C-alpha positions in Angstrom: -4.3 35.4 31.3 -2.8 35.8 27.9 -4.4 33.8 25.2 -2.3 32.3 22.5 -3.2 33.5 19.1 -5.0 30.9 17.1 -3.1 29.3 14.3 -4.4 30.2 11.0 -5.5 27.3 8.9 -3.4 26.6 5.9 -5.0 27.4 2.7 -3.9 26.2 -0.7 -3.6 28.9 -3.3 -5.4 28.1 -6.4 -2.2 28.8 -8.3 0.0 26.5 -6.3 0.6 23.0 -7.8 -1.0 20.0 -5.9 1.2 17.8 -3.8 2.6 14.9 -5.8 3.9 11.4 -4.9 6.2 8.9 -6.5 3.2 6.9 -7.7 2.2 9.9 -9.9 5.4 9.6 -11.9 4.6 9.4 -15.6 4.8 5.9 -17.0 7.3 6.8 -19.6 9.7 8.3 -17.1 9.2 5.4 -14.8 10.1 3.2 -17.7 13.4 5.1 -18.2 14.2 4.6 -14.5 13.5 0.8 -14.9 15.8 0.5 -17.9 18.7 2.0 -15.9 18.4 -0.4 -13.0 21.2 -3.0 -13.4 20.2 -5.8 -11.1 17.4 -8.3 -10.7 16.8 -7.3 -7.1 16.3 -3.6 -8.0 13.9 -4.4 -10.8 11.8 -6.7 -8.6 11.6 -3.9 -5.9 10.7 -1.4 -8.6 7.6 -3.5 -9.6 6.6 -4.0 -6.0 6.6 -0.3 -5.1 3.1 0.5 -6.2 0.5 -0.4 -8.7 1.4 2.3 -11.2 5.1 1.3 -11.2 4.1 -2.3 -11.7 2.1 -1.3 -14.7 5.1 0.6 -16.0 7.3 -2.5 -15.6 4.8 -4.5 -17.7 4.6 -1.9 -20.4 8.3 -1.1 -20.6 10.2 -4.3 -20.7 13.7 -3.5 -19.7 16.5 -5.4 -21.4 17.5 -8.1 -18.9 20.9 -8.1 -17.4 23.5 -10.4 -19.1 24.3 -11.9 -15.8 23.0 -15.4 -15.3 20.8 -15.8 -12.3 21.1 -18.6 -9.7 17.8 -19.8 -8.3 17.8 -21.8 -5.0 15.3 -24.3 -3.8 13.7 -22.0 -1.3 12.9 -19.4 -3.9 16.0 -17.2 -3.3 17.7 -15.6 -6.3 21.1 -14.1 -6.8 22.8 -12.7 -9.9 26.2 -14.1 -10.7 28.3 -11.0 -11.4 29.3 -8.9 -8.3 27.2 -5.9 -9.4 24.1 -8.2 -9.5 24.9 -10.5 -6.5 22.5 -9.0 -4.0 20.1 -11.9 -3.1 16.4 -11.6 -3.0 13.6 -14.1 -2.4 10.3 -14.9 -4.2 8.5 -17.4 -2.0 6.2 -18.4 -4.9 9.2 -19.6 -6.9 10.2 -22.3 -4.3 9.7 -25.9 -5.1 11.0 -26.1 -8.6 12.3 -29.3 -10.2 14.8 -27.8 -12.7 15.2 -25.1 -15.2 15.2 -24.5 -19.0 16.5 -21.2 -20.3 14.6 -18.4 -18.6 12.0 -20.7 -17.1 11.7 -22.8 -14.0 10.3 -26.2 -14.2 7.6 -27.3 -11.7 5.6 -30.5 -11.3 1.9 -30.4 -10.5 0.9 -32.7 -7.6 -2.5 -33.6 -8.8 -1.7 -35.1 -12.2 2.1 -35.0 -12.4 2.1 -32.6 -15.3 5.0 -30.2 -15.8 4.9 -26.4 -16.0 7.5 -24.0 -17.3 7.1 -20.7 -15.5 8.8 -17.3 -15.7 9.6 -16.7 -12.0 9.6 -12.9 -12.3 6.3 -12.5 -14.1 4.7 -15.7 -12.8 3.5 -16.3 -16.3 3.5 -19.8 -17.8 5.7 -20.1 -20.9 3.5 -22.6 -22.6 0.7 -25.1 -22.0 1.4 -27.8 -19.5 3.6 -30.8 -20.4 2.3 -34.3 -19.7 3.5 -36.5 -16.9 6.3 -39.0 -17.7 3.8 -41.7 -16.7 1.9 -40.8 -19.9 4.2 -42.3 -22.5 2.9 -43.2 -26.0 5.1 -45.8 -27.5 5.2 -45.6 -31.3 6.2 -48.6 -33.4 6.7 -46.7 -36.6 9.9 -47.6 -38.6 12.8 -45.6 -37.4 16.4 -45.3 -38.7 18.6 -45.2 -35.6 22.2 -45.9 -35.2 23.1 -48.3 -32.4 24.8 -47.2 -29.3 28.4 -48.4 -29.1 28.5 -50.7 -26.1 31.2 -50.6 -23.4 31.7 -54.3 -22.7 34.2 -53.6 -19.9 31.6 -51.9 -17.8 28.8 -54.5 -18.3 29.2 -58.0 -16.8 28.8 -60.8 -19.3 25.9 -62.3 -17.3 23.9 -59.0 -17.4 21.5 -58.9 -20.3 21.8 -55.9 -22.6 19.0 -53.4 -22.3 17.5 -53.4 -25.8 13.8 -53.3 -25.1 12.0 -50.3 -26.5 9.3 -50.3 -23.8 9.6 -47.5 -21.2 10.4 -48.4 -17.7 7.6 -48.3 -15.2 9.3 -45.9 -12.8 10.6 -43.4 -15.4 11.6 -39.9 -14.3 12.4 -36.7 -16.2 16.2 -36.4 -16.5 16.5 -33.5 -19.0 14.4 -31.0 -20.9 15.0 -28.9 -24.0 12.6 -26.5 -25.8 12.9 -25.8 -29.5 13.7 -22.2 -30.6 10.1 -21.8 -31.8 8.8 -23.3 -28.5 6.5 -25.6 -30.4 8.3 -28.9 -29.6 9.7 -30.0 -26.3 12.3 -32.8 -26.1 13.0 -34.8 -22.9 15.2 -37.6 -21.6 13.1 -40.0 -19.5 14.4 -43.0 -17.6 16.3 -43.9 -14.5 19.9 -43.7 -13.5 22.3 -43.8 -16.4 19.8 -45.0 -19.1 17.2 -43.0 -20.8 15.1 -42.6 -23.9 14.3 -39.6 -26.0 10.7 -38.4 -25.7 9.0 -35.5 -27.6 5.7 -33.7 -27.4 4.0 -30.5 -28.1 2.9 -28.2 -25.3 -0.5 -29.2 -24.1 -0.3 -32.7 -25.5 -1.8 -35.6 -23.5 1.3 -37.8 -23.6 5.0 -38.0 -24.5 5.9 -39.8 -27.7 8.8 -42.3 -27.5 10.0 -44.7 -30.2 9.7 -48.4 -29.6 12.3 -49.1 -32.3 15.1 -47.3 -30.5 16.7 -48.9 -27.4 17.9 -47.3 -24.1 20.8 -45.0 -24.4 23.2 -43.4 -22.0 22.5 -39.8 -23.0 24.7 -37.3 -21.1 23.2 -34.1 -22.5 21.1 -32.6 -25.3 20.5 -29.2 -26.9 18.8 -27.6 -29.8 21.4 -26.1 -32.2 20.3 -24.2 -35.4 16.8 -25.6 -35.0 17.9 -29.3 -34.8 18.1 -31.5 -31.7 21.5 -33.0 -30.8 22.5 -35.3 -28.0 25.8 -36.6 -26.7 26.2 -40.1 -25.2 28.7 -41.6 -22.9 31.1 -42.3 -25.8 31.1 -38.6 -26.7 29.3 -39.5 -29.9 27.2 -36.6 -31.2 23.8 -37.8 -32.3 21.6 -35.7 -34.7 17.9 -36.4 -33.9 15.4 -35.9 -36.7 11.8 -35.2 -35.7 9.0 -36.2 -37.9 7.4 -33.2 -39.5 4.1 -35.0 -40.2 1.3 -36.2 -37.9 0.5 -35.6 -34.3 2.1 -36.0 -31.9 5.6 -35.4 -33.1 8.0 -38.4 -33.1 11.7 -39.2 -33.5 12.1 -40.6 -37.0 15.9 -40.8 -37.4 19.0 -40.8 -35.2 22.4 -40.4 -36.9 25.9 -40.4 -35.5 27.5 -37.2 -36.9 30.6 -37.2 -34.8 32.5 -40.3 -33.6 33.7 -39.6 -30.1 36.5 -41.3 -28.2 35.0 -44.0 -26.0 36.5 -44.0 -22.4 38.8 -46.8 -21.4 38.6 -49.0 -18.3 40.2 -46.2 -16.3 36.8 -44.4 -16.5 35.6 -46.7 -13.7 37.9 -44.6 -11.3 36.3 -41.3 -12.2 33.1 -39.6 -13.1 32.9 -37.8 -16.5 30.3 -35.1 -17.0 29.3 -33.7 -20.5 27.5 -30.5 -21.4 26.4 -29.3 -24.8 26.4 -25.5 -25.3 25.3 -23.4 -28.3 27.9 -20.6 -28.3 27.9 -17.9 -31.0 27.0 -20.2 -33.8 29.2 -23.1 -32.7 28.2 -26.2 -30.8 30.5 -26.8 -27.9 31.1 -29.9 -25.8 32.4 -29.4 -22.3 34.0 -32.5 -20.8 34.7 -32.5 -17.0 36.5 -35.3 -15.3 36.5 -35.7 -11.5 38.8 -38.4 -10.2 40.6 -39.3 -7.0 44.3 -38.6 -6.5 46.6 -40.6 -4.3 45.4 -41.7 -0.9 46.1 -39.3 2.1 46.2 -40.6 5.7 44.1 -38.3 7.8 44.0 -40.5 10.9 45.7 -43.7 12.0 42.8 -45.9 10.7 41.3 -43.7 8.0 42.6 -43.0 4.5 40.9 -40.6 2.1 41.7 -39.4 -1.4 41.5 -35.8 -2.7 39.3 -35.0 -5.7 41.0 -33.8 -8.8 39.2 -31.8 -11.5 40.1 -31.2 -15.1 38.0 -30.2 -18.1 38.3 -29.5 -21.8 36.1 -27.7 -24.3 35.6 -29.0 -27.9 34.0 -27.5 -31.0 31.8 -29.7 -33.2 33.5 -30.0 -36.6 30.6 -31.3 -38.7 32.6 -31.4 -42.0 35.3 -33.7 -40.6 33.0 -35.5 -38.1 35.2 -34.9 -35.1 35.5 -32.8 -32.0 38.2 -30.1 -32.1 39.6 -28.8 -28.9 39.5 -25.1 -28.4 41.5 -22.8 -26.2 39.1 -19.8 -26.3 35.4 -19.3 -26.4 35.2 -15.7 -27.6 35.5 -14.1 -31.0 36.2 -10.7 -32.5 32.9 -9.4 -31.1 33.9 -10.0 -27.5 34.7 -12.6 -24.8 32.3 -15.3 -23.5 32.0 -17.4 -20.4 30.3 -20.8 -20.1 27.8 -21.5 -17.3 27.0 -25.2 -17.2 24.7 -27.4 -15.1 22.6 -30.4 -15.2 19.4 -28.8 -16.3 20.6 -25.8 -18.3 23.8 -24.5 -19.9 24.5 -21.3 -21.7 27.3 -19.2 -23.3 27.1 -15.6 -22.1 28.9 -12.6 -23.5 31.0 -10.8 -20.9 32.7 -7.4 -20.8 36.4 -7.2 -20.1 38.9 -10.0 -19.4 37.9 -10.8 -15.9 35.2 -13.4 -16.8 36.2 -14.1 -20.4 37.2 -17.7 -21.4 36.0 -19.2 -18.1 33.8 -22.1 -17.4 31.6 -22.1 -14.3 30.3 -25.6 -13.2 27.3 -25.8 -11.0 27.5 -28.7 -8.6 23.9 -29.7 -8.9 23.8 -33.5 -8.6 24.9 -34.3 -12.1 27.3 -37.0 -10.9 25.1 -38.5 -8.2 25.4 -41.9 -9.9 29.0 -42.0 -8.7 28.8 -43.6 -5.2 32.0 -42.0 -4.0 30.9 -38.5 -4.8 31.8 -36.1 -1.9 31.1 -32.7 -3.4 28.7 -30.3 -1.9 26.3 -28.1 -3.9 28.6 -25.3 -4.9 30.0 -23.4 -7.9 33.4 -24.0 -9.4 35.0 -21.7 -12.0 38.3 -21.8 -13.9 40.1 -20.7 -17.0 41.1 -23.3 -19.5 43.0 -26.1 -17.7 42.3 -27.7 -14.3 39.6 -26.6 -12.0 41.5 -25.5 -8.9 40.1 -26.2 -5.5 40.7 -22.7 -4.3 38.3 -21.4 -7.0 35.3 -23.1 -5.4 32.6 -20.6 -4.8 30.2 -21.5 -2.0 26.5 -21.0 -2.5 23.6 -20.5 -0.1 23.0 -22.8 2.9 20.1 -23.2 5.3 20.2 -22.2 9.0 21.5 -25.6 9.9 24.2 -25.6 7.4 22.6 -27.8 4.7 23.2 -26.9 1.1 20.4 -25.5 -1.0 19.9 -27.0 -4.4 20.5 -24.5 -7.2 20.0 -24.1 -10.9 20.7 -21.6 -13.6 18.2 -19.4 -15.3 19.1 -17.1 -18.2 17.3 -14.1 -19.7 16.4 -14.8 -23.3 18.5 -11.8 -24.6 21.5 -13.2 -22.8 21.6 -16.4 -24.9 24.2 -16.2 -27.7 
């Protein structure tokens, strides 16, 4: 019987280099790889590969993509532009309430406090914000311009809401963080009416003014370090925050632009307003959704199609008026506007494909309109009318239900 020769054991020459793996990649080279990854999904996978690559991702902060990111209620994410549209999911990011810039807004169940969290690093942006049930009403003197009343939309027998006391069942309707992240402004209230509230991160309560009545605030934003709000009359209000004492408080509200109040025809449509800081200019986006003529779908049923139109205006502070614009770019490049209930931004875009376009996120902004029949989706258009064939569907659940969505934006993408 012939015996097979025994296999010789492999020996490693003292001169041969040891076997290496991807986790042994030097951190500086791994950082170069990270900087060349274009999409959110690729960068998340990079950090999840191994501990050393995760360390490199923390040490070498890659410039974020200019693409806005859509975040869905189940913790799924998707970049907007096609090269960044591969979806990915972070289960820990689910359950958000809204967004503010690059942060997601969460509410703690134990005390109702609010947290702003970076979903990609899981780091809190600042100390917790107090619950809206904790409102400190200040009765200090305040100089505040009255809101122009729309008598045609309020029955004569209904008393005017002029009390300065907060409602018992107030909710958080809007949030804005100052550029220095040292002051947070909010709109608290219910339905169409709200009050301005301010606080510092970590404060025990929101500060609201008892000398200012309820307002129909449509949106607000910080612009050049100052807080501005737009109301249902398209009046632009400049809000001055007291620089003395703790907590901060609203000390003055001035009307810097007289808008054009809507007529009685506004009862037949819903008008949405968004304030956007774009390249050193404060823009107002007005979107009107109204019904066209009735269409018979069955013998006993009539429906009406929805018509969309929008316009963009620039704040002319010297002449105290809104000036309509036809472009939102400049000599440095084109821009696109991404607007939604919680967060809106102007983003610089390359080429002409996305320039001078406005993308509206259907995120419940017009829920107060009882005839609203729009699903949670994304609409985009160049200047003019929002055409129905430009509706971009978002993500749905297995049973076909729409997932709520909100924008988040990398800090470097803000213009």
